[in-house]
C-alpha positions as CSV (number, residue, x, y, z in Angstrom):
1,M,-91.4,-20.0,311.8
2,T,-93.2,-17.1,312.3
3,A,-90.5,-15.0,312.0
4,R,-89.8,-16.7,308.7
5,L,-93.0,-16.2,307.3
6,V,-92.3,-12.4,308.2
7,A,-89.1,-11.9,306.4
8,L,-90.7,-13.5,303.4
9,A,-93.6,-11.9,303.2
10,V,-91.1,-8.9,303.3
11,V,-89.0,-9.6,300.7
12,G,-92.4,-10.3,298.5
13,V,-93.5,-7.0,299.4
14,L,-90.2,-5.4,298.3
15,A,-89.8,-6.9,295.5
16,V,-93.4,-6.3,294.1
17,S,-93.0,-2.7,295.1
18,Y,-89.7,-2.5,293.2
19,T,-91.1,-4.2,290.2
20,L,-94.4,-1.6,290.1
21,V,-91.9,1.6,290.4
22,R,-88.8,0.3,287.8
23,Y,-90.9,-1.4,285.0
24,A,-94.5,0.0,286.0
25,R,-94.0,3.3,286.7
26,V,-96.0,3.3,289.7
27,G,-95.3,6.1,291.7
28,A,-91.7,6.8,289.6
29,D,-92.2,10.4,290.5
30,L,-91.8,10.1,294.2
31,F,-88.6,8.4,293.9
32,D,-87.3,9.4,290.4
33,P,-88.1,13.2,289.6
34,A,-88.6,14.0,285.7
35,Y,-90.2,16.5,283.7
36,R,-92.3,15.4,280.5
37,V,-91.9,17.0,277.0
38,T,-94.4,16.4,274.4
39,V,-93.2,15.3,270.5
40,E,-95.5,15.9,267.4
41,L,-94.4,13.1,265.0
42,A,-95.8,12.7,261.2
43,D,-95.8,8.5,262.3
44,A,-95.3,6.4,264.8
45,A,-92.8,5.1,262.8
46,G,-92.5,1.7,265.3
47,L,-92.4,3.7,268.7
48,F,-94.0,2.0,271.4
49,D,-94.9,2.8,275.0
50,N,-91.5,2.9,277.4
51,S,-89.5,2.9,274.2
52,E,-86.0,4.5,275.3
53,V,-85.1,8.3,274.9
54,T,-81.7,9.1,274.5
55,Y,-79.5,12.1,274.3
56,R,-76.6,11.7,272.2
57,G,-77.0,8.2,272.7
58,V,-77.1,8.7,276.3
59,A,-80.5,7.3,277.8
60,I,-82.1,9.9,279.9
61,G,-85.5,8.7,279.9
62,R,-88.6,7.0,278.3
63,V,-91.5,7.4,276.2
64,E,-94.3,7.6,278.7
65,S,-97.2,7.5,276.5
66,L,-98.0,7.5,272.4
67,S,-101.7,8.4,270.8
68,V,-103.0,9.5,267.9
69,A,-103.6,13.2,267.2
70,G,-103.9,15.6,264.3
71,G,-103.4,12.8,261.3
72,G,-100.0,12.0,263.3
73,A,-98.8,10.7,266.4
74,R,-98.0,12.6,269.6
75,A,-95.3,10.8,272.2
76,V,-94.9,12.0,275.3
77,L,-91.3,11.8,276.8
78,R,-90.4,11.3,280.7
79,L,-86.8,12.6,280.7
80,E,-84.8,12.7,283.7
81,R,-84.4,16.2,285.6
82,E,-80.5,16.2,286.3
83,R,-80.0,15.4,282.4
84,P,-80.8,19.0,280.6
85,V,-81.1,19.0,277.0
86,P,-80.3,22.1,275.0
87,W,-83.3,23.4,272.9
88,H,-81.1,25.3,270.6
89,G,-81.7,23.7,266.9
90,L,-83.2,20.7,269.0
91,L,-84.2,17.4,266.4
92,A,-85.8,14.5,267.3
93,V,-84.9,11.4,265.6
94,V,-86.6,8.1,265.7
95,A,-83.6,5.5,265.5
96,N,-83.2,1.9,264.9
97,R,-80.7,0.0,266.8
98,S,-80.6,-2.4,264.0
99,G,-81.9,-3.6,260.7
100,V,-84.8,-5.7,262.8
101,G,-84.0,-4.0,265.7
102,E,-86.5,-2.0,268.3
103,Q,-86.9,1.9,267.7
104,Y,-86.1,4.8,270.2
105,L,-85.9,8.6,270.4
106,D,-82.6,10.6,270.0
107,L,-82.2,14.3,270.8
108,R,-79.9,15.9,268.8
109,P,-79.4,19.1,269.6
110,S,-77.2,21.2,267.6
111,G,-75.0,23.0,270.5
112,A,-74.6,22.2,274.4
113,R,-75.7,25.8,275.7
114,G,-79.0,26.7,276.7
115,P,-81.9,27.2,277.0
116,Y,-82.7,23.7,277.9
117,L,-86.1,21.6,277.3
118,R,-88.6,22.2,280.5
119,D,-91.7,20.5,281.7
120,G,-94.9,21.0,279.3
121,D,-92.5,22.1,276.0
122,V,-93.4,21.0,272.7
123,I,-91.4,19.5,270.1
124,G,-93.4,20.1,266.3
125,R,-93.2,18.1,263.7
126,E,-90.6,20.0,261.9
127,R,-87.9,19.1,264.4
128,T,-88.5,15.5,263.6
129,R,-87.1,12.9,261.7
130,L,-88.4,9.3,260.8
131,P,-86.2,6.5,259.4
132,V,-87.0,4.9,256.3
133,S,-90.2,2.5,256.8
134,T,-89.7,-1.3,255.8
135,A,-92.7,-1.5,253.4
136,Q,-90.7,1.3,251.2
137,V,-87.7,-0.3,251.9
138,L,-89.1,-3.9,250.6
139,G,-90.7,-1.8,247.4
140,D,-88.1,0.3,246.3
141,T,-86.2,-3.5,246.7
142,D,-88.8,-5.0,244.5
143,R,-88.8,-2.0,241.6
144,L,-85.0,-2.6,241.7
145,L,-85.1,-6.0,241.3
146,A,-87.9,-6.3,238.7
147,S,-85.7,-3.2,236.5
148,V,-82.8,-5.5,236.8
149,D,-83.1,-8.2,233.5
150,P,-82.1,-11.8,234.4
151,R,-80.2,-12.1,231.6
152,D,-77.8,-9.2,232.6
153,V,-77.4,-10.5,235.7
154,E,-76.6,-14.1,234.2
155,T,-73.7,-12.2,232.1
156,V,-72.3,-9.8,235.1
157,V,-72.1,-13.3,237.7
158,T,-70.5,-15.0,234.5
159,E,-67.9,-12.4,233.8
160,L,-67.2,-12.0,237.7
161,D,-66.5,-15.7,237.6
162,A,-63.8,-15.6,234.8
163,A,-62.2,-12.1,236.4
164,L,-62.0,-13.6,240.2
165,G,-62.4,-17.2,239.4
166,A,-58.9,-19.4,240.6
167,N,-57.3,-15.9,241.5
168,G,-57.9,-16.3,245.4
169,A,-54.2,-16.3,246.2
170,H,-53.8,-12.8,244.0
171,L,-56.8,-11.1,246.1
172,G,-55.3,-12.3,249.0
173,R,-52.3,-11.0,248.7
174,L,-54.1,-7.5,247.3
175,M,-55.9,-7.4,250.5
176,D,-52.8,-7.9,253.0
177,A,-51.0,-5.0,250.6
178,G,-54.0,-2.9,251.3
179,G,-53.4,-3.8,254.8
180,T,-49.8,-2.8,254.6
181,L,-50.5,0.1,252.9
182,L,-53.2,1.2,255.4
183,A,-50.9,1.0,257.7
184,Q,-48.0,2.8,256.7
185,A,-50.4,5.3,255.8
186,E,-51.8,5.8,259.3
187,K,-48.1,6.2,260.5
188,V,-47.8,9.4,258.2
189,L,-51.3,10.6,258.9
190,P,-50.0,14.1,261.0
191,E,-47.8,14.7,258.1
192,T,-50.7,13.8,255.3
193,V,-53.1,16.4,257.4
194,A,-50.1,19.1,257.8
195,V,-49.8,18.5,253.7
196,I,-53.5,18.7,253.2
197,R,-53.9,21.8,255.6
198,Q,-51.1,23.1,253.6
199,G,-52.1,22.8,250.3
200,E,-53.9,26.0,250.2
201,T,-50.8,27.7,250.2
202,V,-49.5,26.4,246.9
203,L,-52.9,27.0,245.5
204,D,-52.4,30.3,246.4
205,A,-49.6,30.7,244.8
206,Q,-50.7,29.1,241.5
207,R,-53.9,31.6,241.5
208,A,-51.4,34.5,241.9
209,S,-49.4,33.0,239.0
210,E,-52.1,32.4,236.9
211,G,-51.4,35.0,234.3
212,H,-47.7,33.5,234.1
213,L,-49.1,29.9,233.5
214,K,-51.5,31.2,230.8
215,A,-48.7,33.2,229.4
216,F,-46.6,30.2,229.4
217,A,-49.1,28.0,227.9
218,G,-49.4,30.6,225.5
219,D,-45.3,30.0,224.6
220,L,-45.7,26.6,224.5
221,A,-48.6,26.3,221.9
222,A,-46.9,28.6,219.5
223,L,-43.5,26.8,220.2
224,T,-45.4,23.6,219.5
225,D,-47.1,25.0,216.6
226,S,-43.9,25.8,215.0
227,L,-42.5,22.6,215.6
228,R,-45.3,21.1,213.8
229,K,-45.3,23.7,211.0
230,G,-41.0,22.7,211.1
231,S,-41.6,19.0,211.4
232,R,-40.0,18.2,207.7
233,D,-37.4,20.4,208.4
234,L,-37.0,19.4,212.1
235,S,-36.9,15.3,210.5
236,D,-34.3,16.6,208.0
237,V,-32.4,17.6,210.9
238,L,-32.8,14.5,213.0
239,A,-31.9,12.4,210.0
240,R,-28.7,14.1,209.0
241,A,-27.8,14.6,212.7
242,P,-25.9,11.2,213.1
243,R,-23.5,11.9,209.8
244,T,-23.3,14.9,211.3
245,A,-22.0,13.9,214.6
246,R,-19.7,11.0,213.2
247,S,-18.0,13.7,210.7
248,V,-17.2,15.7,213.8
249,E,-16.2,13.2,215.7
250,R,-14.0,11.8,213.3
251,L,-12.4,15.6,212.9
252,V,-12.1,15.8,216.7
253,D,-10.1,12.4,216.7
254,G,-8.0,13.7,214.3
255,V,-6.9,17.2,215.2
256,E,-6.8,15.7,219.1
257,P,-3.3,14.9,219.2
258,H,-2.8,19.0,218.0
259,L,-5.6,20.5,219.7
260,R,-4.1,20.4,223.2
261,P,-0.8,22.4,221.8
262,L,-2.7,24.6,220.2
263,L,-5.5,25.5,223.1
264,T,-2.3,25.9,225.2
265,N,-1.0,28.2,222.8
266,L,-3.4,30.6,222.4
267,I,-3.9,31.0,225.9
268,T,-0.6,31.8,226.2
269,G,-1.1,34.3,223.4
270,G,-3.7,35.6,224.5
271,Q,-2.5,36.5,228.0
272,S,0.6,38.1,226.1
273,V,-1.8,40.5,223.8
274,S,-4.0,41.2,227.0
275,A,-1.2,42.2,229.1
276,R,-0.8,44.8,226.2
277,V,-4.4,46.0,225.1
278,P,-3.4,49.6,225.8
279,A,-0.5,49.6,223.1
280,L,-2.5,47.4,220.6
281,R,-5.2,50.1,221.5
282,Q,-3.0,53.1,220.7
283,L,-1.3,50.8,217.4
284,L,-4.9,50.3,216.0
285,I,-5.4,53.9,216.0
286,G,-2.5,55.0,214.7
287,Y,-2.4,52.5,211.9
288,P,-5.4,53.9,209.9
289,A,-4.4,57.3,209.9
290,A,-0.4,56.6,209.3
291,V,-2.2,54.6,205.9
292,A,-4.8,57.3,205.2
293,G,-2.0,59.9,205.5
294,A,0.5,57.9,202.6
295,F,-2.5,58.7,200.0
296,T,-2.1,62.3,200.8
297,V,1.2,62.5,198.8
298,V,-0.2,61.6,195.9
299,D,-2.3,64.6,194.3
300,A,-3.6,65.0,191.0
301,D,-1.1,67.2,190.3
302,G,1.9,64.8,190.9
303,V,3.8,63.4,194.2
304,H,4.3,65.4,197.0
305,F,7.4,64.4,199.2
306,G,9.3,65.7,201.8
307,L,12.5,65.0,203.8
308,D,13.0,66.3,207.3
309,L,15.3,64.5,209.8
310,N,14.3,66.5,212.7
311,L,18.0,66.3,214.4
312,N,18.1,67.6,217.9
313,V,14.9,69.0,217.5
314,P,13.4,69.4,220.1
315,P,16.6,68.8,222.6
316,P,17.3,66.0,224.7
317,C,16.5,66.8,228.6
318,R,19.7,67.3,230.5
319,R,18.5,68.7,233.6
320,G,18.5,66.0,236.5
321,Y,21.4,63.7,234.9
322,E,24.5,66.2,236.3
323,H,26.3,64.0,238.5
324,V,25.8,61.1,235.7
325,R,29.2,59.7,234.7
326,R,29.1,58.9,231.1
327,R,30.7,55.9,229.7
328,H,32.1,54.7,226.1
329,P,29.3,53.2,224.3
330,H,31.3,49.9,223.6
331,D,31.4,49.5,227.7
332,V,28.5,47.3,228.4
333,S,29.4,45.7,231.8
334,P,26.9,45.9,234.7
335,R,26.5,48.7,236.4
336,P,23.1,49.4,238.9
337,A,20.2,51.6,238.1
338,D,20.9,55.2,239.9
339,P,17.5,56.0,241.1
340,R,18.9,59.7,241.3
341,A,18.7,60.1,238.0
342,Y,15.5,61.3,236.1
343,C,14.1,64.3,233.8
344,R,13.7,66.8,236.1
345,Q,12.5,69.4,233.4
346,E,9.1,70.9,233.7
347,R,6.3,70.0,231.6
348,G,5.6,71.9,228.6
349,S,9.1,73.1,228.2
350,A,11.5,73.2,224.6
351,T,13.3,70.0,225.4
352,T,12.2,66.8,225.6
353,S,10.3,66.1,229.0
354,R,11.1,62.0,229.8
355,G,10.2,59.9,232.0
356,A,6.3,58.2,232.9
357,R,5.5,61.6,234.8
358,N,5.4,63.6,231.6
359,A,3.6,60.8,229.4
360,P,0.6,62.8,227.9
361,P,-2.8,62.4,228.4
362,A,-4.9,60.2,226.1
363,Q,-6.0,62.6,223.5
364,P,-8.9,61.9,220.6
365,P,-7.3,60.2,217.4
366,P,-5.6,62.8,215.6
367,S,-7.1,64.9,212.3
368,I,-5.4,64.1,209.1
369,R,-4.2,66.9,207.1
370,G,-5.6,67.0,203.5
371,L,-8.0,63.7,204.1
372,R,-11.3,65.9,203.2
373,E,-10.1,66.7,200.0
374,W,-8.8,62.8,199.3
375,M,-12.2,61.7,200.5
376,S,-14.4,63.9,197.7
377,R,-12.6,62.4,195.3
378,Y,-12.6,58.9,196.4
379,D,-16.0,58.3,197.8
380,P,-18.5,58.3,195.5
381,A,-21.5,58.3,197.8
382,A,-20.4,61.8,199.3
383,T,-22.6,64.4,198.7
384,G,-20.6,66.5,200.2
385,R,-17.1,67.7,202.0
386,E,-18.5,67.5,205.6
387,R,-20.2,64.3,204.9
388,G,-17.5,62.6,203.5
389,E,-14.7,63.5,206.1
390,Q,-17.4,62.5,208.4
391,K,-18.0,59.1,207.1
392,W,-14.5,58.6,206.7
393,Q,-13.6,59.4,210.2
394,D,-16.5,57.5,211.8
395,L,-15.2,54.3,209.3
396,L,-11.3,54.9,210.4
397,F,-11.7,55.9,214.5
398,G,-15.1,55.3,215.3
399,P,-14.7,51.8,216.4
400,L,-11.3,52.0,218.2
401,A,-11.8,55.2,219.6
402,S,-15.0,54.0,221.6
């Protein structure tokens, strides 16, 4: 019996001691070392003795005492030593746990490095933030409600009923689709973030092309003005376009059977002409000279005409053909070509030098004898012989010689 009473007394003493130390904070510094910091507040804002003190939401101490001082309030904080609080950019914010919950003090520094709070430091009023008071909230709410006309509220309620009434199923589908959209957006969140970050590159490119964009906008405005001024002509073109298109369609349908053979023949003729471009060029150069030479036959004092047969002038080339056996002109039987037979006469000799190796190089257009006098007679715009000759030379041979 005596042992039970002693055990009960020991348990009672321990419980009372724990209560005094843990809740009444009697002799707390002996078991829980701490340091104290003073906070200057413009208003207690609902704080009370033993209010919780947190560091970024983590409990690190309590409000040991709260008193009135200097037109405001002074709170003494008891903070744990193993939880140092950085001093740089520190804010002491009085916050609410909920809309109707108790207030607490949250310490919010701007960094995680020292220096740190020490015993006896004072946090000035400029470093504190207070929540909006309940009286101010109620006053602002009252003024807001007083500023609203009841008839306008009735109109809003009526319109909402007309807009949303009997549309519950549609609103439900809309909310479901919104949830699906958010889920899909969450899946592509990394790509979306990358697009947003890389959008700066696109904006920089657009900024660099500012001059070109302005020029494009100016040209587009000029084109629009031209279209606006010519709207009547454009309307006429659009009105006549269907009839013209039908006429072209009938034309194409009419020539369709003959169009393909015509194009085929043109291709064949073009290939033949392109293979003989040098010869055609020489023909076009020589033809105007021959036509102009014909006019030199007729002169003011009559017609001048001569005949020169040019027989054996110059003599034919015989060197290189000594071993060739001559045959009668009536002998047209096939005979193999003799590669040893070619004109061996030097270039510039009196005989006719034959063969590709003796072909003359390209020469400028020939000068026609008597052309100067003929042009001075038949060109009324000529003020001198030299000018008239140059004009006709350019007209006859300039495009071909180029």
